[in-house]
C-alpha positions as CSV (number, residue, x, y, z in Angstrom):
1,M,204.7,124.2,-353.0
2,Y,202.0,124.6,-350.4
3,E,202.0,127.2,-347.6
4,V,201.9,125.6,-344.1
5,Q,199.0,127.0,-342.1
6,R,199.5,127.4,-338.3
7,V,196.1,126.6,-336.8
8,V,195.1,127.1,-333.2
9,L,192.1,125.1,-332.2
10,V,190.1,126.4,-329.1
11,G,187.6,123.9,-327.8
12,A,189.5,120.8,-328.5
13,T,187.8,118.7,-325.8
14,G,184.3,119.1,-327.3
15,M,182.6,116.9,-329.9
16,V,183.5,119.1,-332.9
17,G,187.0,120.0,-331.6
18,Q,188.0,116.3,-331.2
19,Q,186.7,115.7,-334.8
20,V,188.7,118.7,-336.1
21,M,191.9,117.1,-334.6
22,A,191.1,113.8,-336.4
23,A,190.3,115.6,-339.7
24,A,193.7,117.3,-339.6
25,V,195.7,114.1,-339.3
26,G,197.8,113.6,-342.4
27,R,197.5,117.2,-343.6
28,E,201.1,118.3,-344.2
29,D,199.9,121.8,-344.9
30,I,198.4,122.3,-341.4
31,R,200.4,122.6,-338.2
32,L,197.8,122.3,-335.4
33,T,198.0,123.5,-331.8
34,A,195.0,122.7,-329.5
35,V,194.2,124.8,-326.5
36,A,192.1,123.3,-323.7
37,R,191.6,123.1,-320.0
38,R,192.2,119.4,-319.8
39,E,193.9,116.7,-321.8
40,V,192.1,114.4,-324.2
41,P,193.4,111.5,-326.2
42,L,194.9,112.5,-329.5
43,P,193.7,110.8,-332.6
44,P,195.9,108.0,-334.1
45,G,198.6,109.5,-336.2
46,A,198.2,113.0,-334.9
47,R,201.3,115.3,-335.0
48,M,200.3,118.3,-333.0
49,E,200.7,120.2,-329.8
50,M,198.1,120.5,-327.0
51,L,198.5,123.4,-324.6
52,L,196.6,123.0,-321.3
53,S,195.8,125.9,-319.0
54,D,193.0,127.7,-317.2
55,T,190.8,129.8,-319.6
56,S,192.2,133.0,-318.1
57,H,195.6,132.0,-319.8
58,W,194.1,131.1,-323.2
59,P,195.1,134.4,-324.8
60,Y,198.7,133.6,-324.0
61,A,198.3,130.0,-325.3
62,I,196.8,131.3,-328.5
63,A,199.7,133.7,-329.0
64,V,202.2,130.9,-328.4
65,G,200.7,129.1,-331.4
66,R,201.5,132.1,-333.7
67,P,198.4,131.3,-335.7
68,T,197.5,132.2,-339.2
69,T,194.1,130.7,-338.5
70,V,192.2,130.3,-335.3
71,V,189.2,127.8,-335.0
72,I,186.8,128.4,-332.1
73,A,184.6,125.4,-331.4
74,L,183.3,126.4,-328.0
75,G,179.8,126.1,-326.8
76,T,177.4,124.9,-324.2
77,T,173.6,124.8,-323.8
78,I,171.1,126.4,-321.5
79,K,170.3,123.0,-320.1
80,A,173.9,122.1,-319.5
81,V,174.3,125.2,-317.2
82,G,171.0,124.6,-315.4
83,G,169.2,127.4,-317.1
84,D,171.7,130.0,-315.8
85,K,171.8,132.6,-318.6
86,A,174.9,134.3,-317.1
87,A,176.8,131.0,-317.1
88,F,175.8,130.4,-320.7
89,R,177.0,133.9,-321.8
90,A,180.3,133.3,-319.9
91,V,181.1,130.5,-322.4
92,D,179.3,131.2,-325.6
93,Q,179.9,134.9,-325.6
94,E,182.6,136.1,-323.2
95,L,185.0,133.2,-323.7
96,V,184.5,133.1,-327.4
97,L,185.1,136.9,-327.8
98,M,188.1,136.7,-325.5
99,C,189.7,134.0,-327.7
100,A,188.7,135.9,-330.9
101,R,190.4,139.1,-329.6
102,A,193.4,137.1,-328.6
103,A,193.5,135.6,-332.1
104,K,193.4,139.1,-333.6
105,E,196.2,140.4,-331.3
106,A,198.3,137.3,-332.2
107,G,198.1,138.2,-335.9
108,A,195.8,135.6,-337.2
109,R,194.5,136.3,-340.7
110,Q,191.5,134.0,-340.5
111,L,188.9,133.1,-337.8
112,I,186.6,130.1,-338.1
113,V,183.8,129.9,-335.6
114,V,181.1,127.3,-335.0
115,S,177.8,129.1,-334.4
116,S,174.3,127.8,-334.8
117,V,171.6,127.8,-337.5
118,G,169.0,130.5,-336.8
119,A,171.5,132.8,-335.0
120,A,170.2,136.3,-335.1
121,L,170.6,139.3,-332.9
122,S,166.8,140.0,-333.3
123,S,165.8,136.4,-332.4
124,R,163.3,136.0,-329.5
125,N,165.1,132.8,-328.5
126,F,167.8,133.6,-325.9
127,Y,170.3,131.0,-327.2
128,L,170.0,132.2,-330.8
129,S,170.0,135.9,-329.9
130,V,173.3,135.4,-328.0
131,K,174.8,133.6,-331.0
132,G,173.7,136.4,-333.3
133,E,175.2,139.0,-331.0
134,V,178.5,137.2,-330.9
135,E,178.6,136.9,-334.7
136,D,178.0,140.7,-334.9
137,Q,180.8,141.4,-332.5
138,L,183.2,139.0,-334.3
139,A,182.6,140.9,-337.5
140,K,183.7,144.1,-335.8
141,L,187.1,142.6,-335.1
142,R,187.8,142.8,-338.8
143,F,189.8,139.7,-339.5
144,D,191.0,139.4,-343.1
145,R,188.6,136.4,-343.4
146,L,185.8,135.4,-341.0
147,D,184.1,132.1,-341.6
148,I,180.9,131.4,-339.5
149,L,179.5,127.9,-339.6
150,R,175.8,127.6,-338.7
151,P,175.0,123.9,-338.3
152,G,171.7,122.4,-337.2
153,L,171.6,119.4,-334.8
154,L,175.1,117.9,-334.6
155,R,175.2,114.1,-334.5
156,G,178.1,112.3,-332.9
157,R,179.5,111.0,-329.6
158,R,179.1,113.5,-326.8
159,E,180.7,113.3,-323.4
160,G,178.3,112.3,-320.6
161,P,174.9,110.7,-320.8
162,L,172.5,111.9,-323.4
163,R,169.1,113.2,-322.4
164,M,166.1,111.4,-323.7
165,G,165.2,114.3,-326.0
166,E,168.7,114.3,-327.5
167,R,168.6,110.6,-328.1
168,I,165.2,110.8,-329.9
169,A,166.4,113.8,-332.0
170,M,169.5,111.9,-333.1
171,V,167.5,108.9,-334.0
172,L,164.9,110.8,-335.9
173,S,167.0,113.4,-337.6
174,P,168.0,111.4,-340.7
175,V,164.3,110.9,-341.5
176,L,163.3,114.5,-340.6
177,D,166.1,115.8,-342.7
178,L,164.4,114.4,-345.8
179,L,161.4,116.6,-345.1
180,M,163.4,119.8,-344.8
181,L,163.3,121.2,-348.3
182,G,164.0,124.7,-349.8
183,G,164.7,127.2,-347.1
184,L,164.4,124.6,-344.4
185,A,167.3,122.7,-345.7
186,R,169.7,124.8,-343.6
187,Y,168.1,123.2,-340.5
188,R,169.1,119.7,-341.4
189,S,171.4,117.8,-339.1
190,A,175.1,117.1,-339.7
191,R,177.6,114.7,-338.4
192,A,180.2,116.4,-336.3
193,S,182.9,114.5,-338.3
194,D,181.6,116.1,-341.5
195,L,181.5,119.6,-340.0
196,A,185.1,119.1,-338.8
197,R,186.2,118.2,-342.3
198,V,184.5,121.4,-343.5
199,V,186.5,123.4,-340.9
200,V,189.7,121.9,-342.2
201,R,188.8,122.6,-345.8
202,L,188.3,126.2,-344.9
203,V,191.7,126.7,-343.4
204,G,193.6,129.2,-345.4
205,A,190.6,129.9,-347.7
206,R,190.4,133.0,-349.9
207,P,189.2,135.5,-350.8
208,N,189.0,137.8,-347.8
209,G,185.7,138.8,-346.3
210,R,182.9,137.5,-344.0
211,F,181.3,134.2,-345.0
212,V,178.4,132.5,-343.4
213,H,178.0,128.8,-344.2
214,H,174.8,126.7,-343.8
215,H,174.1,123.0,-344.5
216,D,174.1,123.2,-348.3
217,E,177.4,125.0,-348.2
218,F,178.8,122.3,-345.9
219,R,177.9,119.7,-348.5
220,R,179.7,121.6,-351.3
221,L,182.8,122.2,-349.2
222,F,182.8,118.6,-347.9
223,R,182.7,117.2,-351.5
224,R,185.3,119.7,-352.9
C-alpha cells in the first residue's frame, strides 16, 4: 500500500511547472495542488487543485495544501527584468525563500527546488551567485530532505517570443551536448519535460538529507 504524498507546486505557470503537472497525471500516489497568480490550462487527465492568488498570499495557499512535499519551480532571467538586479532578486531569491519558509511552517517534510548549474555563492556571475546564496539559505531551513536540481539550458516551449540567442542555443544544444564530456557533462541541456519527470520521481524520496542533482543524476532518476 503506497503512501499518498500531498505535493504543493509553486511556479505552475512556468515551463517546468506546467511539465510537472503533466508528469503527475495518473500518479495515484500524488495529490497535487498548484499555486499561481493566474490560471493555466490543466493537462489532459489531471486531477488536481489550482489555487490562484497574489504572491503575498502564497504562504496561506501553501498551508491550505497541507504539503508533505513542496516543489518550487520559480525563476526569471536578468534579461526578462530589463537588467534590474533588484527585480531579479525579488523573484529568484525573496519569493523563493518566502515560499520555502511557508513550506517549513506548513509542516512539509521535503523541499524540491529548481536552481541552476554553476550556482555558487562565490561566483562572479550575478545570476549564479544569487542562486548559490538561495541554496545556502534553503539549507539553513533544515527540511528533513532538500533536493536541489541544477539543470543547464532547459529546452521546451516557453511563453512569449524567444530571443534570437535563445533560438540558436536550443537548436545547437543537442550537438554541443555531445562535446561536453567529463566534468562538463553537468552543463548539458535537458528537456523541461524530462526534468519534470525527475521532480515527480523525487517526491517522497528517502533518506533524509541535502541532495544536489546535476545532469547525470537526472538521467539516472529519469531511467529508474
